[in-house]
C-alpha positions as CSV (number, residue, x, y, z in Angstrom):
1,M,-73.3,-80.5,-51.9
2,R,-70.1,-82.7,-52.8
3,P,-70.3,-84.7,-56.0
4,S,-71.5,-88.1,-55.8
5,L,-67.6,-89.8,-56.6
6,G,-70.0,-92.6,-58.6
7,F,-71.2,-90.6,-60.8
8,L,-67.8,-89.0,-61.5
9,L,-66.3,-92.2,-62.6
10,L,-69.4,-92.8,-64.9
11,L,-68.5,-89.4,-66.4
12,S,-65.2,-91.1,-67.5
13,I,-65.3,-92.6,-71.3
14,Q,-61.6,-93.1,-71.0
15,P,-59.1,-94.9,-69.2
16,V,-58.8,-93.8,-65.7
17,V,-55.4,-92.0,-64.7
18,V,-54.7,-91.7,-61.1
19,S,-51.7,-89.3,-60.1
20,G,-50.5,-88.8,-63.9
21,F,-50.4,-92.1,-64.5
22,S,-52.5,-94.7,-65.7
23,V,-54.0,-96.9,-63.3
24,S,-55.4,-100.4,-63.8
25,S,-59.0,-101.2,-63.7
26,S,-60.7,-104.5,-64.2
27,S,-64.6,-105.7,-63.5
28,S,-65.6,-107.7,-61.2
29,R,-66.9,-109.8,-64.0
30,S,-63.2,-110.9,-65.7
31,P,-62.6,-114.4,-65.7
32,K,-60.1,-115.2,-63.6
33,K,-56.8,-117.4,-65.2
34,K,-55.9,-120.4,-63.7
35,K,-52.8,-120.8,-62.0
36,I,-50.2,-123.6,-61.9
37,S,-47.7,-124.0,-59.7
38,N,-45.1,-127.1,-58.7
39,Q,-45.3,-125.9,-55.0
40,S,-46.0,-128.7,-52.7
41,K,-49.8,-127.9,-50.9
42,G,-48.3,-130.3,-48.1
43,A,-47.3,-128.9,-44.6
44,G,-44.1,-128.6,-43.6
45,G,-41.2,-130.2,-45.0
46,F,-37.4,-129.2,-46.0
47,G,-37.5,-126.2,-48.4
48,Q,-41.2,-124.9,-47.2
49,K,-41.4,-121.2,-48.4
50,N,-41.0,-118.7,-45.8
51,D,-44.3,-116.6,-46.5
52,S,-43.2,-113.7,-43.3
53,V,-40.8,-111.2,-42.3
54,P,-39.8,-110.7,-38.8
55,T,-42.1,-108.3,-37.6
56,T,-41.3,-104.5,-37.1
57,H,-44.3,-102.8,-36.0
58,T,-46.8,-102.7,-33.8
59,R,-50.6,-102.2,-34.4
60,D,-52.4,-98.9,-33.7
61,G,-55.5,-100.3,-32.0
62,S,-56.0,-96.5,-31.2
63,E,-60.0,-95.5,-31.1
64,P,-60.2,-93.4,-34.1
65,I,-58.4,-96.1,-36.5
66,N,-60.7,-98.8,-34.5
67,S,-63.6,-96.3,-35.6
68,L,-62.5,-95.8,-38.9
69,L,-62.5,-99.5,-39.8
70,S,-66.2,-100.3,-38.1
71,F,-67.3,-97.0,-40.4
72,L,-65.5,-98.8,-43.5
73,A,-67.2,-102.3,-42.5
74,K,-70.9,-100.9,-42.4
75,W,-69.7,-99.9,-46.4
76,K,-68.7,-103.4,-46.7
77,S,-65.1,-102.8,-47.6
78,E,-62.5,-105.1,-47.7
79,G,-59.1,-106.3,-46.4
80,L,-59.2,-103.8,-43.3
81,G,-57.3,-104.8,-40.2
82,L,-60.5,-105.6,-38.2
83,S,-59.2,-109.2,-37.7
84,S,-55.3,-110.7,-38.3
85,E,-57.5,-112.6,-41.0
86,A,-58.1,-109.2,-42.5
87,G,-55.2,-109.1,-44.8
88,T,-53.8,-105.7,-43.6
89,E,-53.6,-103.2,-40.9
90,V,-52.1,-100.0,-40.0
91,G,-49.1,-99.8,-37.4
92,C,-46.4,-97.7,-36.2
93,S,-43.0,-98.9,-37.3
94,S,-40.6,-99.9,-34.4
95,L,-37.8,-98.3,-36.1
96,S,-38.8,-95.2,-37.3
97,G,-42.5,-94.9,-35.7
98,R,-43.7,-93.7,-38.5
99,R,-47.7,-95.1,-39.3
100,G,-48.2,-97.0,-42.0
101,M,-49.9,-100.3,-43.7
102,Y,-48.7,-103.6,-43.8
103,A,-49.6,-106.9,-44.6
104,T,-50.9,-109.4,-41.8
105,K,-51.0,-112.4,-44.5
106,A,-48.7,-113.5,-47.7
107,F,-50.0,-111.9,-51.4
108,K,-49.3,-112.6,-54.6
109,K,-48.3,-110.4,-57.4
110,G,-52.1,-109.2,-58.8
111,D,-53.9,-109.8,-55.7
112,I,-56.4,-107.3,-54.1
113,L,-55.3,-106.6,-50.4
114,C,-58.0,-104.1,-49.5
115,K,-60.8,-102.2,-51.4
116,I,-63.6,-99.6,-50.5
117,P,-66.2,-98.5,-52.3
118,S,-66.2,-95.1,-54.2
119,D,-68.9,-93.7,-52.0
120,C,-66.4,-94.1,-49.3
121,A,-64.1,-91.7,-51.4
122,L,-64.3,-87.8,-50.4
123,A,-64.6,-85.8,-53.5
124,L,-62.8,-82.6,-53.5
125,S,-63.3,-81.7,-57.2
126,D,-66.3,-80.7,-59.2
127,P,-65.3,-81.0,-63.0
128,S,-68.7,-79.4,-64.0
129,Q,-67.9,-76.3,-62.2
130,M,-64.2,-76.6,-63.6
131,G,-62.6,-74.5,-66.6
132,D,-59.7,-75.5,-68.5
133,I,-57.1,-75.3,-66.0
134,D,-56.6,-78.5,-63.6
135,Q,-57.1,-77.7,-59.8
136,T,-54.6,-76.4,-57.4
137,P,-53.9,-78.1,-54.0
138,A,-55.1,-74.7,-52.6
139,E,-58.7,-75.0,-54.5
140,G,-59.0,-78.3,-53.1
141,G,-57.9,-77.5,-49.7
142,R,-60.8,-74.9,-49.8
143,N,-63.2,-77.4,-50.8
144,F,-62.1,-79.6,-48.0
145,L,-63.0,-76.9,-46.1
146,Q,-66.2,-75.7,-47.1
147,W,-67.6,-79.5,-47.6
148,Y,-66.2,-81.6,-44.6
149,A,-64.3,-79.8,-42.4
150,N,-66.2,-77.0,-41.5
151,N,-69.7,-78.2,-42.6
152,D,-72.3,-79.3,-39.4
153,E,-73.8,-82.2,-41.4
154,A,-70.7,-83.3,-43.1
155,K,-68.1,-83.6,-40.5
156,V,-70.4,-85.4,-38.6
157,S,-71.5,-87.9,-41.2
158,W,-67.6,-88.6,-41.6
159,A,-66.0,-87.6,-38.4
160,P,-64.7,-91.5,-37.9
161,Y,-62.6,-90.7,-41.0
162,L,-61.7,-86.7,-40.1
163,K,-60.8,-87.7,-36.9
164,T,-57.4,-89.9,-38.2
165,L,-56.3,-87.2,-40.1
166,P,-53.2,-85.5,-39.2
167,T,-52.8,-82.4,-36.8
168,K,-50.3,-79.6,-36.5
169,D,-49.4,-81.5,-33.8
170,S,-49.7,-85.1,-35.0
171,N,-48.0,-86.7,-38.1
172,F,-47.6,-83.1,-39.6
173,D,-44.6,-83.1,-42.0
174,P,-44.1,-79.5,-43.3
175,T,-43.9,-78.8,-46.9
176,P,-41.4,-75.8,-47.8
177,D,-44.6,-73.4,-48.1
178,F,-44.6,-73.6,-44.6
179,Y,-40.6,-72.9,-43.9
180,S,-39.1,-69.5,-43.1
181,D,-37.5,-67.2,-46.3
182,E,-34.0,-68.4,-45.2
183,E,-35.2,-71.8,-45.2
184,I,-36.2,-72.1,-48.6
185,D,-33.6,-69.9,-50.1
186,A,-31.3,-72.6,-48.1
187,L,-32.7,-75.1,-50.2
188,E,-30.4,-73.6,-52.8
189,Y,-32.4,-75.8,-56.0
190,P,-34.2,-72.9,-58.3
191,L,-37.1,-75.5,-58.8
192,A,-37.5,-76.2,-55.5
193,I,-37.2,-72.2,-54.8
194,R,-39.7,-71.3,-57.2
195,L,-42.2,-74.1,-56.0
196,A,-42.6,-73.1,-52.3
197,A,-43.5,-69.6,-53.4
198,E,-45.8,-70.7,-56.1
199,R,-47.5,-72.7,-53.6
200,R,-47.5,-69.2,-50.5
201,M,-48.6,-67.5,-53.6
202,Q,-51.8,-69.5,-54.3
203,V,-52.7,-70.0,-50.9
204,A,-52.8,-66.2,-49.8
205,E,-54.7,-65.3,-53.0
206,L,-57.2,-68.1,-52.3
207,A,-58.0,-66.7,-48.9
208,E,-58.0,-63.0,-50.3
209,Q,-61.6,-64.4,-51.8
210,G,-62.8,-64.4,-48.4
211,G,-64.4,-67.2,-45.8
212,V,-61.4,-68.6,-44.5
213,S,-58.3,-67.4,-43.0
214,K,-54.7,-68.0,-44.8
215,E,-53.4,-70.2,-41.8
216,E,-56.4,-72.7,-42.1
217,L,-56.2,-72.7,-45.4
218,Q,-52.4,-73.0,-45.4
219,F,-52.7,-76.5,-43.2
220,A,-55.8,-77.9,-45.4
221,T,-54.1,-77.2,-48.5
222,W,-50.9,-79.2,-47.1
223,L,-53.2,-81.9,-45.7
224,I,-54.8,-82.6,-49.4
225,S,-51.5,-82.1,-51.5
226,S,-50.3,-84.9,-49.1
227,R,-53.1,-87.1,-48.7
228,S,-55.4,-87.0,-52.0
229,F,-55.0,-88.7,-55.4
230,V,-55.3,-87.3,-58.3
231,I,-57.8,-89.0,-61.1
232,S,-57.7,-87.7,-64.6
233,I,-61.5,-88.5,-66.7
234,S,-62.9,-87.3,-69.3
235,V,-65.9,-85.7,-69.6
236,G,-68.6,-84.4,-71.9
237,G,-67.8,-83.7,-75.9
238,D,-69.1,-82.9,-79.0
239,E,-70.2,-85.4,-81.3
240,G,-68.5,-85.7,-84.4
241,A,-65.5,-83.3,-83.5
242,G,-63.2,-86.2,-85.2
243,G,-65.5,-87.8,-87.6
244,S,-68.8,-88.9,-87.9
245,G,-69.8,-90.3,-84.7
246,A,-66.9,-89.4,-82.5
247,V,-66.7,-87.5,-79.5
248,A,-64.1,-85.1,-78.2
249,A,-64.3,-85.1,-74.6
250,N,-62.3,-82.9,-72.0
251,K,-59.9,-84.1,-69.8
252,K,-60.4,-82.9,-65.7
253,A,-58.6,-84.0,-62.9
254,I,-60.1,-84.3,-59.7
255,R,-59.0,-84.8,-56.4
256,V,-60.1,-87.3,-54.3
257,L,-59.3,-88.8,-50.3
258,L,-59.5,-92.1,-50.2
259,P,-59.8,-93.4,-46.2
260,Y,-57.8,-96.2,-44.6
261,L,-55.9,-96.4,-48.3
262,D,-54.2,-93.0,-47.9
263,M,-52.3,-94.5,-44.8
264,I,-49.7,-96.3,-47.6
265,N,-46.7,-94.7,-47.3
266,H,-44.2,-94.1,-50.3
267,S,-41.3,-95.7,-51.8
268,S,-39.6,-94.1,-54.9
269,D,-37.8,-97.4,-56.0
270,N,-39.1,-100.3,-54.2
271,A,-43.3,-99.6,-54.5
272,N,-44.9,-103.1,-54.0
273,S,-48.4,-102.3,-54.7
274,E,-50.6,-100.1,-56.9
275,L,-54.1,-97.9,-56.5
276,H,-56.4,-99.9,-58.9
277,L,-60.3,-99.4,-60.1
278,I,-62.7,-102.6,-59.9
279,D,-65.6,-101.7,-62.2
280,P,-65.1,-97.9,-62.7
281,E,-67.8,-97.7,-65.2
282,K,-70.5,-98.9,-62.6
283,D,-72.2,-96.7,-59.5
284,E,-70.8,-99.3,-57.5
285,A,-66.8,-98.9,-58.2
286,W,-63.8,-99.6,-56.2
287,F,-61.1,-98.5,-55.2
288,A,-58.5,-101.0,-54.1
289,I,-55.2,-101.7,-53.4
290,R,-53.4,-104.2,-55.4
291,A,-50.2,-106.4,-55.3
292,T,-47.9,-105.3,-57.9
293,R,-45.1,-108.2,-56.7
294,P,-45.1,-111.2,-53.9
295,I,-45.6,-109.4,-50.7
296,K,-45.1,-111.5,-46.9
297,A,-46.9,-111.4,-43.9
298,G,-45.3,-108.8,-41.8
299,K,-44.0,-106.3,-45.1
300,E,-44.6,-103.0,-45.1
301,I,-47.3,-102.0,-48.0
302,T,-46.0,-99.2,-50.3
303,I,-46.9,-97.0,-53.4
304,S,-45.6,-94.3,-55.4
305,Y,-47.0,-91.2,-54.5
306,G,-47.7,-88.5,-57.1
307,T,-46.9,-89.0,-60.7
308,G,-44.8,-92.1,-60.0
309,V,-41.8,-90.7,-61.8
310,E,-41.4,-87.5,-59.3
311,S,-38.4,-86.0,-58.3
312,S,-36.9,-85.6,-54.3
313,V,-38.1,-81.6,-54.9
314,E,-41.5,-82.6,-55.9
315,L,-41.7,-85.1,-53.3
316,L,-40.5,-82.7,-50.6
317,Q,-43.3,-80.1,-52.0
318,N,-46.3,-82.1,-52.0
319,Y,-45.5,-84.6,-49.1
320,G,-43.2,-83.0,-47.1
321,F,-40.1,-85.6,-46.7
322,V,-37.5,-86.7,-48.9
323,P,-36.9,-90.0,-49.7
324,D,-33.5,-91.7,-49.2
325,E,-32.8,-93.0,-52.8
326,N,-35.0,-92.0,-55.9
327,R,-33.8,-92.6,-59.2
328,I,-35.8,-89.6,-60.8
329,D,-33.3,-87.2,-59.6
330,K,-30.4,-88.9,-61.4
331,M,-32.8,-88.1,-64.5
332,M,-33.6,-84.7,-63.6
333,L,-30.2,-83.3,-63.0
334,K,-29.2,-85.2,-66.5
335,K,-31.9,-83.3,-68.2
336,G,-30.5,-79.9,-66.7
337,G,-32.6,-76.3,-67.6
338,D,-32.8,-73.2,-66.5
339,E,-34.4,-74.5,-62.7
340,C,-31.4,-76.6,-62.6
341,L,-27.7,-76.7,-61.1
342,E,-25.8,-77.9,-63.3
343,S,-23.0,-79.1,-61.4
344,L,-21.8,-79.7,-57.7
345,E,-19.7,-76.6,-58.5
346,D,-22.8,-74.7,-58.4
347,W,-23.5,-75.2,-54.6
348,D,-22.5,-73.6,-52.1
349,T,-21.6,-76.2,-49.9
350,T,-20.3,-80.1,-50.4
351,L,-22.0,-83.0,-49.5
352,E,-19.7,-83.7,-47.1
353,E,-20.2,-80.7,-45.3
354,D,-24.7,-80.9,-45.5
355,E,-23.7,-84.7,-43.8
356,K,-22.0,-83.4,-41.2
357,A,-24.0,-80.4,-40.2
358,L,-27.0,-82.7,-40.6
359,E,-25.5,-85.0,-37.9
360,E,-24.5,-82.3,-35.6
361,G,-28.0,-80.3,-35.6
362,G,-30.2,-83.5,-34.3
363,D,-33.9,-82.2,-33.4
364,A,-32.9,-78.5,-33.2
365,L,-32.7,-78.0,-36.8
366,G,-36.5,-78.5,-37.4
367,N,-36.9,-77.9,-41.0
368,M,-33.5,-77.1,-41.9
369,A,-33.0,-81.0,-41.4
370,N,-35.1,-81.7,-44.6
371,V,-33.5,-79.0,-46.4
372,L,-29.9,-80.5,-46.1
373,R,-31.7,-83.9,-47.1
374,L,-32.3,-82.6,-50.4
375,R,-29.1,-81.1,-50.6
376,M,-27.4,-84.4,-50.1
377,Q,-29.8,-86.5,-51.9
378,L,-30.1,-84.1,-55.5
379,K,-25.6,-84.5,-54.9
380,K,-25.2,-87.7,-54.5
381,S,-27.4,-87.7,-57.8
382,Y,-24.9,-86.0,-60.1
383,P,-23.6,-88.6,-62.7
């Protein structure tokens, strides 16, 4: 039996943290400040503000997406793409073909774009059964298989969501643990090579304990690594540990899957939204997406994955892609260390050679395309 998300949120006596960074939370009874604007409310006229951008996506009206929307609507979710007035919709980019979430109306900074109740979140951890070490993605993958995908009752209850998840044949961007040994070695960067080896080891050791095949667990691990959100909560504590009446709480990191919200794509440097918790102290808590700056209708909605300060090495390891730009790479290279290549001279190839190989290789490159993209991104980031 999976632990209740409402119960897990009630366990928190410290600020909730998602993916390693503090996420804002609010009460539904918080007073709203009246905003004063000198912009005219009249229609038309010279200097009228444009609240939309040219459409660069096609709405995803597939049966799995429509089924998910109907399922979440029954739980009183808000802002989901059941109509053009909803505020958000799932669509496919006409430029990249990538699926993502788009705004169907304009939002101001601080607006809630969409939200789902905590009862619609799939917990992948049970803090009461966890030790002092945070759960690995492989452990989250095992729980996903046992509690949902391979559970006869749960896979029926959660079918509208489970059918929208990627498969090996659709929307699958392999992480380095799926690469061949030669492709992993070609990454060159010591940190990237170690992380790939660690993920392989975690999957292999857990599969050996029985109950699931290595291949099934590896894909479930990828699924959880790339789709779940990590929430840090404080559980329990010993009264008087920090003085009279004080409570020393143990911090636990739990993983959750958030239907619909997990279709939002990543931006390292230009995210326009964030995950936001409403009434986390109540049974009826909400997971929401909140605008961090104005968003025009037609604009893609993006958040920062992971900790929000992850390097391209870590984004490839956990999500299977290399961003076009990432300011964190410069910080990582500047810091240096044993798992860093200190200068361009430490690489076996030049930036120009990698660019040429990527251009000439095309689709035949397979995983090597992201190997080259990572090498190029890091080489461009040296001071």
